[in-house]
SERO-4910 file (N, C-alpha, C, O; in steps of 0.05 Angstrom, whole numbers):
BEGIN
 pado doro    nc1    nc2    nc3   cac1   cac2   cac3    cc1    cc2    cc3    oc1    oc2    oc3
  Met    A  -1274   1906    833  -1269   1873    827  -1246   1866    845  -1231   1881    857
  Leu    A  -1245   1840    844  -1229   1833    861  -1203   1814    843  -1206   1798    824
  Asp    A  -1183   1819    853  -1154   1812    832  -1148   1784    832  -1138   1777    853
  Val    A  -1150   1769    816  -1146   1742    816  -1112   1726    827  -1105   1705    838
  Arg    A  -1098   1754    814  -1072   1737    829  -1072   1736    856  -1065   1716    868
  Arg    A  -1080   1764    868  -1092   1757    898  -1107   1742    905  -1095   1726    919
  Leu    A  -1126   1737    905  -1147   1712    910  -1124   1690    903  -1125   1672    919
  Arg    A  -1105   1687    884  -1095   1655    884  -1064   1659    908  -1047   1643    915
  Leu    A  -1067   1680    912  -1046   1688    936  -1058   1673    963  -1046   1656    976
  Leu    A  -1087   1684    967  -1091   1681    989  -1117   1642   1001  -1129   1632   1019
  Arg    A  -1108   1639    966  -1109   1604    969  -1086   1588    981  -1085   1568    995
  Glu    A  -1065   1605    967  -1029   1591    977  -1027   1589   1018  -1017   1575   1035
  Val    A  -1046   1614   1016  -1040   1616   1049  -1059   1597   1064  -1057   1586   1085
  His    A  -1084   1597   1040  -1099   1571   1056  -1083   1536   1055  -1080   1523   1075
  Val    A  -1077   1530   1032  -1061   1508   1032  -1034   1503   1050  -1030   1484   1065
  Arg    A  -1016   1523   1044   -985   1519   1048   -991   1530   1082   -973   1519   1094
  Gly    A  -1003   1541   1098   -999   1552   1116   -988   1576   1128   -992   1584   1151
  Thr    A   -977   1583   1113   -950   1614   1122   -951   1631   1100   -952   1625   1076
  Ile    A   -952   1653   1109   -936   1675   1090   -914   1659   1081   -915   1645   1061
  Ala    A   -894   1662   1097   -858   1650   1095   -869   1617   1074   -854   1611   1055
  Ala    A   -882   1606   1077   -886   1582   1053   -889   1586   1025   -883   1572   1005
  Val    A   -903   1608   1028   -923   1618   1005   -906   1632    992   -903   1627    968
  Ala    A   -893   1652   1003   -863   1667    991   -838   1656    979   -824   1665    961
  Ala    A   -836   1631    995   -817   1604    989   -826   1599    962   -812   1608    944
  Ala    A   -848   1588    957   -864   1575    936   -863   1596    910   -865   1587    888
  Leu    A   -862   1615    913   -871   1632    885   -857   1656    894   -866   1678    889
  His    A   -834   1652    906   -800   1662    892   -800   1688    902   -780   1701    896
  Gln    A   -818   1699    916   -832   1721    934   -819   1738    959   -816   1717    970
  Ser    A   -813   1748    968   -808   1759    992   -844   1762   1007   -865   1773   1000
  Pro    A   -829   1742   1036   -850   1751   1056   -868   1778   1055   -892   1780   1059
  Ser    A   -847   1801   1049   -867   1826   1050   -884   1832   1039   -904   1844   1046
  Ser    A   -875   1820   1010   -894   1830    981   -911   1809    985   -933   1816    977
  Val    A   -912   1783    995   -938   1773   1002   -956   1779   1008   -975   1774    993
  Ser    A   -962   1795   1035   -962   1808   1058   -982   1833   1052  -1005   1839   1058
  Gln    A   -967   1841   1040   -971   1874   1018   -996   1870    999  -1013   1888   1000
  Gln    A  -1001   1849    980  -1008   1843    963  -1039   1827    979  -1062   1825    970
  Leu    A  -1029   1819   1000  -1060   1808   1016  -1071   1826   1032  -1094   1825   1042
  Ser    A  -1051   1849   1034  -1067   1870   1049  -1092   1883   1026  -1116   1888   1031
  Gln    A  -1078   1886   1003  -1092   1896    983  -1119   1875    979  -1143   1880    980
  Leu    A  -1110   1862    976  -1136   1854    974  -1151   1850    994  -1173   1848    984
  Glu    A  -1154   1848   1017  -1172   1859   1044  -1182   1884   1027  -1205   1889   1020
  Arg    A  -1163   1897   1024  -1177   1928   1030  -1200   1931    996  -1215   1950    992
  Glu    A  -1197   1911    979  -1212   1903    963  -1238   1893    973  -1260   1904    969
  Ala    A  -1235   1874    985  -1257   1854    989  -1279   1868   1013  -1302   1862   1016
  Gly    A  -1263   1890   1030  -1283   1907   1043  -1289   1893   1072  -1306   1903   1087
  Val    A  -1269   1859   1084  -1270   1849   1094  -1251   1840   1114  -1230   1848   1104
  Glu    A  -1244   1828   1137  -1215   1819   1149  -1215   1781   1134  -1232   1764   1131
  Leu    A  -1184   1786   1128  -1186   1758   1115  -1167   1747   1130  -1159   1725   1124
  Leu    A  -1156   1759   1149  -1129   1740   1162  -1132   1753   1185  -1142   1776   1187
  Arg    A  -1122   1737   1204  -1109   1741   1238  -1081   1736   1235  -1068   1729   1215
  Lys    A  -1074   1741   1263  -1054   1733   1273  -1049   1712   1296  -1058   1718   1318
  Val    A  -1038   1690   1294  -1042   1667   1311  -1014   1665   1313  -1001   1653   1297
  Gly    A  -1003   1678   1337   -977   1672   1350   -956   1690   1318   -960   1714   1311
  Arg    A   -934   1668   1301   -927   1675   1288   -947   1667   1252   -945   1682   1233
  Arg    A   -954   1655   1253   -978   1643   1232   -995   1651   1226  -1001   1665   1245
  Val    A  -1014   1652   1207  -1042   1673   1197  -1055   1656   1204  -1049   1634   1213
  Gln    A  -1083   1670   1199  -1107   1645   1217  -1131   1658   1187  -1137   1682   1184
  Leu    A  -1138   1643   1175  -1162   1652   1145  -1182   1658   1176  -1186   1647   1198
  Thr    A  -1188   1677   1164  -1229   1682   1170  -1253   1676   1159  -1254   1676   1135
  Pro    A  -1278   1670   1174  -1293   1656   1157  -1303   1660   1122  -1309   1648   1101
  Ala    A  -1298   1685   1134  -1307   1695   1101  -1274   1698   1081  -1271   1703   1057
  Ala    A  -1257   1694   1097  -1228   1686   1075  -1233   1663   1069  -1233   1665   1045
  Glu    A  -1239   1633   1076  -1247   1610   1076  -1271   1603   1053  -1271   1584   1036
  Arg    A  -1285   1618   1057  -1315   1623   1035  -1300   1632   1011  -1304   1618    991
  Leu    A  -1282   1656   1008  -1269   1663    985  -1254   1650    979  -1252   1648    954
  Val    A  -1238   1634    993  -1224   1611    982  -1236   1600    962  -1227   1603    939
  Glu    A  -1266   1579    969  -1278   1559    962  -1288   1574    932  -1295   1563    912
  His    A  -1286   1602    936  -1298   1619    901  -1274   1615    885  -1274   1606    862
  Thr    A  -1250   1622    900  -1226   1617    882  -1211   1599    869  -1195   1602    850
  Gly    A  -1226   1567    890  -1218   1540    869  -1231   1545    849  -1219   1554    829
  Val    A  -1255   1540    848  -1275   1550    833  -1261   1563    806  -1253   1550    787
  Val    A  -1260   1590    808  -1256   1608    793  -1227   1600    779  -1229   1602    755
  Leu    A  -1206   1594    785  -1184   1581    777  -1191   1560    764  -1182   1564    742
  Glu    A  -1203   1537    765  -1208   1513    751  -1224   1523    730  -1224   1508    710
  Arg    A  -1236   1542    730  -1243   1550    704  -1231   1561    687  -1236   1555    663
  Leu    A  -1209   1583    695  -1193   1593    683  -1172   1580    666  -1162   1587    644
  Glu    A  -1167   1555    685  -1155   1525    671  -1160   1519    656  -1151   1528    636
  Leu    A  -1178   1501    655  -1199   1496    632  -1204   1516    607  -1203   1507    584
  Ala    A  -1208   1544    611  -1205   1555    600  -1175   1566    583  -1174   1588    571
  Glu    A  -1157   1551    586  -1137   1556    581  -1134   1524    557  -1130   1519    533
  Ser    A  -1137   1508    583  -1128   1484    558  -1147   1469    538  -1142   1448    525
  Glu    A  -1176   1487    539  -1192   1487    521  -1176   1500    488  -1174   1491    465
  Leu    A  -1166   1529    505  -1153   1542    471  -1127   1518    476  -1132   1505    456
  Arg    A  -1109   1508    485  -1091   1490    477  -1103   1465    462  -1092   1447    448
  Ala    A  -1123   1468    470  -1131   1431    455  -1141   1444    426  -1145   1427    408
  Gln    A  -1145   1471    418  -1146   1467    385  -1133   1467    361  -1137   1466    336
  Asp    A  -1109   1469    382  -1078   1448    367  -1079   1435    376  -1084   1429    399
  Ser    A  -1073   1420    355  -1085   1384    360  -1049   1373    365  -1047   1350    372
  Glu    A  -1020   1393    361   -996   1385    356   -990   1396    387   -996   1419    393
  Ala    A   -978   1380    405   -969   1379    431   -945   1403    436   -922   1395    433
  Arg    A   -947   1422    441   -928   1439    445   -934   1457    467   -956   1468    473
  Gly    A   -909   1460    480   -905   1481    509   -897   1455    525   -890   1433    518
  Thr    A   -901   1466    547   -889   1452    574   -903   1436    596   -924   1441    607
  Val    A   -889   1418    599   -898   1396    613   -876   1386    639   -857   1370    641
  Arg    A   -890   1407    660   -870   1391    687   -878   1368    694   -902   1367    703
  Leu    A   -860   1339    694   -861   1324    698   -851   1312    733   -829   1304    739
  Ala    A   -876   1316    756   -860   1299    782   -861   1261    775   -879   1248    764
  Ile    A   -834   1252    787   -839   1220    777   -821   1206    796   -798   1216    798
  Phe    A   -828   1185    810   -806   1178    833   -790   1157    822   -797   1144    803
  Gln    A   -758   1150    840   -742   1143    827   -743   1112    807   -732   1111    785
  Ser    A   -753   1095    817   -753   1070    799   -775   1073    779   -783   1050    775
  Ala    A   -785   1087    769   -802   1099    757   -788   1117    732   -795   1118    709
  Phe    A   -768   1132    745   -753   1148    731   -730   1134    713   -724   1138    690
  Leu    A   -718   1115    732   -703   1102    715   -717   1082    688   -709   1084    664
  Ala    A   -736   1066    697   -746   1049    686   -761   1058    659   -756   1049    637
  Leu    A   -780   1074    664   -788   1095    642   -785   1116    627   -793   1120    605
  Leu    A   -771   1127    640   -769   1153    625   -749   1160    601   -753   1177    584
  Pro    A   -723   1141    605   -711   1144    577   -727   1129    551   -723   1136    528
  Glu    A   -739   1115    554   -764   1115    529   -772   1127    527   -765   1142    508
  Thr    A   -790   1134    542   -812   1161    544   -800   1182    528   -809   1188    506
  Met    A   -775   1196    541   -764   1217    524   -761   1211    499   -765   1226    480
  Arg    A   -755   1191    497   -739   1178    475   -760   1185    445   -752   1193    423
  Arg    A   -792   1178    455   -813   1176    443   -825   1197    437   -838   1200    416
  Leu    A   -823   1222    463   -828   1246    461   -813   1263    443   -825   1278    428
  Arg    A   -791   1263    443   -769   1274    421   -778   1262    396   -787   1277    379
  Glu    A   -779   1241    393   -787   1231    357   -812   1249    351   -814   1268    335
  Glu    A   -830   1238    369   -869   1248    361   -875   1282    370   -891   1296    358
  His    A   -864   1287    385   -867   1313    389   -849   1330    390   -848   1341    412
  Pro    A   -836   1335    377   -816   1349    377   -812   1385    392   -792   1397    399
  Leu    A   -839   1392    390   -840   1431    395   -847   1422    432   -852   1439    449
  Leu    A   -847   1392    437   -863   1387    465   -835   1390    490   -814   1377    485
  Arg    A   -836   1404    509   -813   1413    521   -823   1401    544   -845   1408    553
  Val    A   -806   1380    559   -809   1367    581   -796   1369    608   -772   1366    607
  Glu    A   -807   1374    632   -783   1384    646   -790   1365    678   -809   1365    693
  Val    A   -759   1348    678   -771   1326    696   -757   1326    723   -733   1334    724
  Thr    A   -773   1316    752   -755   1329    769   -770   1300    789   -792   1291    793
  Gln    A   -746   1293    795   -750   1264    815   -754   1278    843   -740   1294    856
  Arg    A   -776   1265    849   -808   1265    870   -810   1241    882   -815   1224    864
  Glu    A   -808   1231    902   -830   1222    928   -854   1220    921   -865   1242    918
  Pro    A   -869   1199    917   -891   1200    905   -914   1222    928   -924   1240    916
  Glu    A   -920   1221    955   -930   1235    966   -929   1262    963   -946   1278    956
  Thr    A   -900   1263    973   -893   1293    967   -909   1307    938   -922   1328    940
  Ala    A   -907   1293    911   -907   1302    887   -943   1301    888   -954   1323    889
  Leu    A   -954   1286    888   -972   1286    895   -988   1311    898  -1000   1323    880
  His    A   -985   1319    930   -990   1346    942   -976   1366    925   -988   1387    923
  Glu    A   -957   1365    914   -946   1390    899   -967   1390    869   -976   1409    857
  Thr    A   -969   1368    864   -990   1377    830  -1012   1382    842  -1028   1390    826
  Phe    A  -1021   1381    866  -1043   1392    874  -1045   1425    875  -1059   1444    868
  Leu    A  -1018   1418    890  -1015   1456    889   -996   1472    863   -980   1491    860
  Arg    A  -1013   1445    842  -1002   1474    806   -971   1472    802   -961   1484    783
  Glu    A   -953   1454    823   -913   1454    820   -912   1444    798   -896   1450    781
  Phe    A   -936   1421    796   -930   1401    766   -955   1403    752   -976   1415    759
  Asp    A   -948   1390    730   -969   1389    708   -988   1355    705  -1010   1352    694
  Leu    A   -971   1335    718   -966   1310    715   -942   1296    739   -919   1303    745
  Val    A   -958   1274    750   -942   1262    760   -949   1235    765   -973   1231    768
  Val    A   -931   1212    767   -932   1196    761   -917   1179    788   -893   1172    790
  Ala    A   -945   1174    813   -946   1157    844   -947   1126    832   -945   1117    809
  Glu    A   -950   1114    856   -961   1086    867   -973   1093    886   -975   1113    900
  Gln    A   -982   1067    884   -998   1055    911  -1000   1026    911  -1008   1011    893
  Tyr    A   -987   1020    943   -990    996    950  -1015    977    957  -1037    989    961
  Pro    A  -1015    956    958  -1037    944    966  -1040    950    999  -1019    949   1012
  Asp    A  -1065    958   1013  -1071    968   1034  -1056    986   1048  -1050    986   1072
  His    A  -1049   1005   1026  -1045   1038   1033  -1046   1053   1013  -1027   1054    998
  Ala    A  -1070   1066   1008  -1072   1087   1001  -1061   1116    988  -1058   1136   1002
  Ala    A  -1058   1115    964  -1043   1142    961  -1053   1161    975  -1075   1158    985
  Pro    A  -1041   1187    977  -1057   1216    988  -1084   1223    975  -1081   1245    966
  Trp    A  -1107   1216    970  -1129   1240    953  -1123   1271    955  -1118   1283    976
  His    A  -1123   1282    933  -1128   1307    934  -1152   1323    917  -1148   1320    893
  Pro    A  -1169   1336    922  -1183   1344    906  -1182   1354    874  -1170   1374    871
  Gly    A  -1194   1342    851  -1196   1363    832  -1162   1351    819  -1148   1366    805
  Leu    A  -1153   1318    827  -1129   1312    818  -1144   1286    800  -1163   1274    811
  Asp    A  -1135   1278    776  -1144   1253    764  -1131   1233    769  -1112   1238    785
  Arg    A  -1132   1205    760  -1119   1189    775  -1122   1168    749  -1144   1156    746
  Val    A  -1095   1164    727  -1103   1144    705  -1087   1116    715  -1063   1123    715
  Pro    A  -1088   1094    721  -1073   1075    719  -1049   1069    689  -1053   1068    665
  Leu    A  -1026   1068    707  -1010   1067    680   -999   1030    673  -1001   1017    653
  Val    A   -986   1024    708   -985    999    699   -975    987    733   -961    996    751
  Ser    A   -994    963    728   -986    945    760   -963    919    752   -963    905    732
  Asp    A   -942    919    780   -932    897    772   -922    888    805   -916    904    822
  Ala    A   -924    860    809   -919    843    825   -897    860    847   -884    879    840
  Ile    A   -896    850    876   -883    854    895   -864    824    914   -874    810    932
  Arg    A   -847    823    908   -820    798    923   -806    803    943   -798    826    947
  Leu    A   -802    790    954   -793    774    976   -754    780    958   -743    760    949
  Ala    A   -742    803    956   -722    797    943   -697    791    964   -696    809    981
  Val    A   -674    769    969   -663    757    979   -627    757    965   -621    759    941
  Pro    A   -611    756    983   -589    749    961   -575    728    952   -572    711    969
  Pro    A   -569    726    938   -555    701    925   -545    693    925   -540    683    903
  Gln    A   -527    685    946   -505    670    953   -522    643    968   -545    640    977
  Glu    A   -500    626    968   -508    595    984   -518    593   1012   -536    578   1020
  Asp    A   -504    612   1026   -515    609   1052   -536    625   1064   -540    631   1088
  Trp    A   -552    634   1038   -589    653   1043   -604    635   1024   -627    642   1021
  Ala    A   -594    611   1008   -610    593    998   -628    576   1012   -640    558   1001
  His    A   -631    583   1042   -648    565   1056   -675    588   1062   -691    580   1078
  Ile    A   -679    613   1053   -702    626   1054   -713    621   1027   -703    626   1005
  Arg    A   -744    607   1036   -767    605   1018   -777    618   1018   -775    632    998
  Gly    A   -796    625   1039   -812    649   1037   -810    672   1068   -791    670   1084
  Leu    A   -829    689   1072   -825    711   1081   -824    698   1111   -809    711   1127
  Ala    A   -833    681   1119   -823    673   1155   -800    670   1156   -787    676   1176
  Asp    A   -786    656   1128   -751    644   1136   -734    669   1146   -714    667   1159
  Thr    A   -753    705   1133   -736    724   1147   -732    733   1169   -712    746   1175
  Ala    A   -756    726   1191   -756    732   1212   -728    727   1230   -717    706   1234
  Gly    A   -720    755   1237   -689    760   1252   -667    767   1236   -644    774   1244
  Leu    A   -672    767   1216   -652    773   1184   -646    810   1183   -663    828   1186
  Pro    A   -626    812   1180   -622    845   1174   -649    852   1151   -654    833   1137
  Trp    A   -665    872   1147   -675    881   1126   -671    912   1127   -663    926   1146
  Val    A   -679    921   1099   -668    949   1092   -695    953   1083   -707    939   1066
  Leu    A   -708    982   1101   -723    984   1084   -727   1022   1080   -713   1036   1093
  Glu    A   -743   1032   1064   -746   1060   1058   -765   1071   1090   -783   1061   1102
  Pro    A   -748   1103   1094   -761   1119   1117   -790   1105   1116   -804   1091   1101
  Arg    A   -791   1120   1154   -816   1119   1154   -833   1139   1142   -827   1162   1138
  Gly    A   -855   1127   1138   -884   1141   1122   -885   1146   1092   -900   1161   1080
  Ala    A   -855   1123   1080   -860   1111   1050   -886   1085   1056   -894   1069   1073
  Ala    A   -892   1097   1026   -912   1068   1027   -901   1044   1023   -916   1025   1031
  Thr    A   -880   1038   1013   -864   1016   1017   -862   1001   1043   -870    978   1045
  Arg    A   -850   1016   1063   -847   1011   1090   -870   1006   1096   -871    982   1099
  His    A   -896   1019   1101   -909   1012   1116   -926    973   1094   -941    958   1106
  Phe    A   -921    969   1073   -943    956   1058   -911    923   1076   -917    900   1080
  Thr    A   -886    933   1081   -865    909   1092   -872    905   1119   -876    883   1128
  Glu    A   -875    929   1135   -885    923   1152   -908    913   1153   -903    889   1156
  Gln    A   -932    916   1151   -965    902   1153   -963    867   1143   -976    849   1153
  Thr    A   -943    865   1123   -934    846   1111   -928    827   1134   -943    810   1143
  Cys    A   -904    834   1142   -885    819   1158   -898    810   1187   -893    789   1200
  Arg    A   -919    833   1193   -932    826   1221   -950    814   1224   -956    808   1247
  Arg    A   -968    802   1199   -978    791   1188   -976    757   1190   -991    739   1196
  Ala    A   -951    758   1181   -937    736   1186   -923    727   1207   -909    707   1203
  Gly    A   -924    739   1231   -921    736   1245   -897    750   1265   -891    742   1287
  Phe    A   -883    776   1249   -859    778   1269   -850    816   1259   -860    818   1236
  Asp    A   -842    832   1264   -824    850   1254   -814    856   1247   -799    860   1266
  Pro    A   -796    869   1217   -769    874   1214   -751    878   1227   -752    900   1238
  Asp    A   -732    864   1231   -708    886   1234   -696    892   1218   -683    878   1202
  Val    A   -701    924   1221   -687    943   1206   -655    956   1211   -649    977   1223
  Arg    A   -636    935   1198   -620    951   1200   -620    970   1183   -613    989   1197
  Phe    A   -625    982   1150   -616    988   1134   -642   1009   1127   -665   1001   1129
  Glu    A   -635   1040   1117   -658   1054   1121   -655   1076   1102   -642   1095   1111
  Thr    A   -667   1079   1074   -649   1088   1061   -679   1094   1038   -695   1075   1037
  Ala    A   -684   1116   1021   -707   1120   1010   -688   1110    975   -702   1109    954
  Asp    A   -670   1105    973   -652   1096    944   -661   1066    946   -654   1050    963
  Leu    A   -677   1061    927   -683   1028    917   -646   1021    910   -631   1006    923
  Gln    A   -642   1030    896   -609   1018    880   -601   1013    906   -598    989    907
  Ala    A   -595   1024    925   -580   1024    950   -595    992    965   -582    975    977
  His    A   -619    991    962   -627    962    968   -617    946    964   -604    931    978
  Val    A   -622    947    928   -607    920    920   -578    916    918   -568    893    914
  Ala    A   -563    938    920   -536    940    931   -531    920    961   -511    906    964
  Leu    A   -549    922    978   -549    916   1003   -553    880   1000   -542    865   1016
  Ile    A   -568    871    981   -584    852    978   -570    834    968   -570    811    975
  Ala    A   -554    847    945   -535    828    922   -512    816    940   -498    795    935
  Ser    A   -511    836    965   -479    830    977   -478    815   1003   -460    811   1019
  Gly    A   -509    806   1004   -515    791   1029   -512    804   1042   -491    797   1052
  Asn    A   -520    830   1055   -522    846   1079   -559    839   1091   -563    831   1114
  Ala    A   -582    843   1072   -607    842   1081   -630    842   1056   -625    846   1032
  Val    A   -649    839   1063   -672    831   1052   -692    849   1044   -690    872   1053
  Ala    A   -712    845   1029   -729    861   1019   -749    859   1015   -755    836   1007
  Leu    A   -772    880   1019   -797    864    993   -783    892    969   -769    911    976
  Leu    A   -795    886    936   -783    902    920   -805    901    894   -818    881    887
  Pro    A   -806    930    882   -824    914    856   -816    909    838   -794    918    832
  Asp    A   -827    896    823   -813    894    793   -808    908    774   -789    902    759
  Leu    A   -824    934    770   -808    954    762   -778    959    763   -767    969    744
  Leu    A   -766    954    781   -742    961    790   -721    954    778   -700    967    778
  Trp    A   -725    931    765   -709    914    750   -705    923    713   -687    919    697
  Arg    A   -726    932    712   -727    942    688   -718    932    651   -715    942    629
  Gly    A   -718    910    662   -723    897    644   -704    878    635   -703    867    613
  Gln    A   -678    875    668   -662    857    664   -671    842    683   -691    839    696
  Arg    A   -636    826    678   -637    800    700   -634    812    737   -613    824    742
  Pro    A   -646    810    751   -643    814    784   -619    802    782   -615    783    766
  Pro    A   -596    814    803   -572    809    818   -579    800    834   -561    792    848
  Val    A   -610    792    848   -613    780    874   -627    753    868   -629    744    845
  Arg    A   -637    740    888   -666    717    879   -689    722    891   -692    723    915
  Leu    A   -708    727    871   -744    730    880   -752    712    878   -752    695    860
  Val    A   -764    714    902   -779    690    924   -815    704    918   -823    722    934
  Asp    A   -836    696    895   -850    700    902   -866    694    921   -865    673    934
  Met    A   -891    724    928   -904    717    959   -933    711    953   -944    721    933
  Pro    A   -946    693    971   -972    692    962   -988    705    958   -991    724    973
  Gly    A  -1002    702    940  -1022    715    936  -1012    735    911  -1025    755    904
  Leu    A   -993    729    900   -970    750    891   -978    778    882   -985    786    860
  Pro    A   -976    799    916   -992    826    916   -980    839    894   -957    833    886
  Gln    A   -994    859    884   -991    877    857   -994    911    869  -1014    923    878
  Arg    A   -961    921    867   -976    953    860   -976    963    836   -964    959    815
  Thr    A   -999    985    849  -1004    999    823   -992   1021    816   -991   1035    836
  Val    A   -979   1035    790   -963   1055    784   -984   1073    772  -1000   1065    756
  Phe    A   -983   1093    779  -1015   1114    760  -1001   1150    753   -982   1160    765
  Thr    A  -1008   1155    742  -1004   1189    734  -1020   1202    744  -1034   1184    752
  Ala    A  -1031   1224    752  -1051   1238    764  -1044   1267    744  -1022   1268    732
  Ser    A  -1065   1289    743  -1055   1316    730  -1079   1332    739  -1095   1315    747
  Pro    A  -1088   1350    742  -1099   1363    748  -1124   1367    721  -1112   1371    700
  Pro    A  -1151   1367    719  -1174   1358    704  -1167   1385    688  -1158   1381    665
  Ser    A  -1169   1407    693  -1161   1423    674  -1142   1417    654  -1148   1427    632
  Ile    A  -1125   1407    653  -1104   1403    642  -1097   1376    626  -1078   1371    611
  Arg    A  -1123   1356    639  -1121   1324    633  -1125   1326    601  -1113   1310    587
  Asp    A  -1137   1342    593  -1146   1333    553  -1123   1344    541  -1117   1334    519
  Ala    A  -1106   1363    550  -1086   1383    535  -1074   1364    516  -1075   1340    522
  Pro    A  -1064   1369    495  -1040   1341    473  -1030   1346    489  -1044   1336    507
  Ala    A  -1006   1360    502   -990   1360    513   -994   1342    535   -988   1318    534
  Thr    A  -1001   1351    549  -1006   1324    575  -1021   1299    565  -1019   1280    581
  Arg    A  -1030   1297    552  -1042   1267    529  -1015   1248    526  -1008   1226    533
  Ala    A   -999   1274    507   -972   1262    488   -962   1250    505   -955   1228    497
  Val    A   -956   1259    545   -940   1252    552   -945   1231    559   -934   1213    548
  Arg    A   -964   1224    580   -981   1202    596   -977   1175    570   -959   1159    574
  Glu    A   -994   1170    543   -989   1162    521   -962   1145    522   -958   1121    524
  Ala    A   -942   1174    519   -911   1159    517   -905   1140    540   -893   1118    539
  Leu    A   -914   1151    560   -905   1137    593   -924   1111    585   -912   1091    593
  Gly    A   -940   1106    577   -961   1084    574   -944   1069    558   -935   1048    567
  Gln    A   -940   1077    535   -918   1051    516   -901   1048    526   -898   1023    530
  Ala    A   -881   1063    536   -856   1053    548   -854   1030    580   -836   1018    591
  Ala    A   -880   1033    585   -887   1014    604   -895    992    598   -892    974    615
  Ala    A   -905    987    576   -924    963    557   -895    952    547   -889    928    552
  Glu    A   -871    971    528   -862    950    523   -835    948    540   -814    944    528
  Leu    A   -834    951    563   -815    943    586   -828    914    592   -818    892    590
  Phe    A   -847    920    599   -866    885    618   -867    865    596   -867    840    600
  Ser    A   -868    878    571   -877    857    548   -837    838    548   -830    815    551
  Asp    A   -821    863    544   -802    845    540   -785    836    559   -765    823    553
  Ser    A   -794    843    593   -785    834    617   -794    806    632   -786    795    653
  Arg    A   -815    798    612   -824    779    635   -810    753    630   -812    735    647
  Ala    A   -799    751    611   -773    724    607   -750    723    625   -737    702    630
  Thr    A   -743    753    637   -715    758    642   -709    754    678   -688    748    689
  His    A   -735    758    688   -725    754    720   -729    722    724   -746    705    718
  Gly    A   -703    724    738   -694    703    760   -716    685    783   -704    673    801
  Arg    A   -751    682    782   -759    679    792   -764    653    804   -761    633    791
  Met    A   -775    652    835   -770    624    845   -795    635    867   -797    657    878
  Ser    A   -809    614    867   -844    607    876   -832    596    899   -816    578    898
  Pro    A   -840    606    918   -833    588    954   -852    557    952   -852    541    971
***
């Protein structure tokens, strides 16, 4: 009989690529991981791993075994979820990954609701960039992730993760409020001006670059940071412009001037979770609390934006 724990290790090697990465993720030593994989080879009676330089490569037999392992693990997770679902009370621990602006905008109210309505539920929250968080949720390092998708930039798809829309928010051109920036009425007016963008690879960066190129120019990137609060500070102080989503303002009046974009492009914020735990009371409770927090936030914030149409 093949050991499920060792099968899980083989699948981890398939996903992460190296024994060292598996050991680091599972808080084990590389030698311990190697020993368990060697034991799995003896149990299976076939070669599973081959050394290729400093890396290991799965054999065809191992690749097939990984496919079966995915099915086995999903069934086990589903069985655990069904057992937990017998208890209608949300309890236990939910590991949540969430990106910065959603963290600031949604998490305080979400946690307040959960604390009052589900006192037996423990939520462990980690701030993560969406692309990274989706991958880590696929690896079962998180139970639930809040991620985002920008127009013309699809968020990564991972087999076995569902997606539930949470909220959509408009993306607007944010410019300094000072008088010497008052001439900016649309995107074309920002050509040659300093921009602040997220690092390369971020969905916001890709969206901004493509939008500017369609308008006939490349943004002059003077500042690069993943911290959107830094974006706001640079814009409010008269040092840059940027395209920013409405969720960033969290129901408050923005300290910058916002200019509507043609067609009012929307970003979609969604949650994703492995289907095997999607219907667990704890997962449902967190998703519902996030949805209620988002609905309340946007209901209260519609009248607070200092918007200006081009």
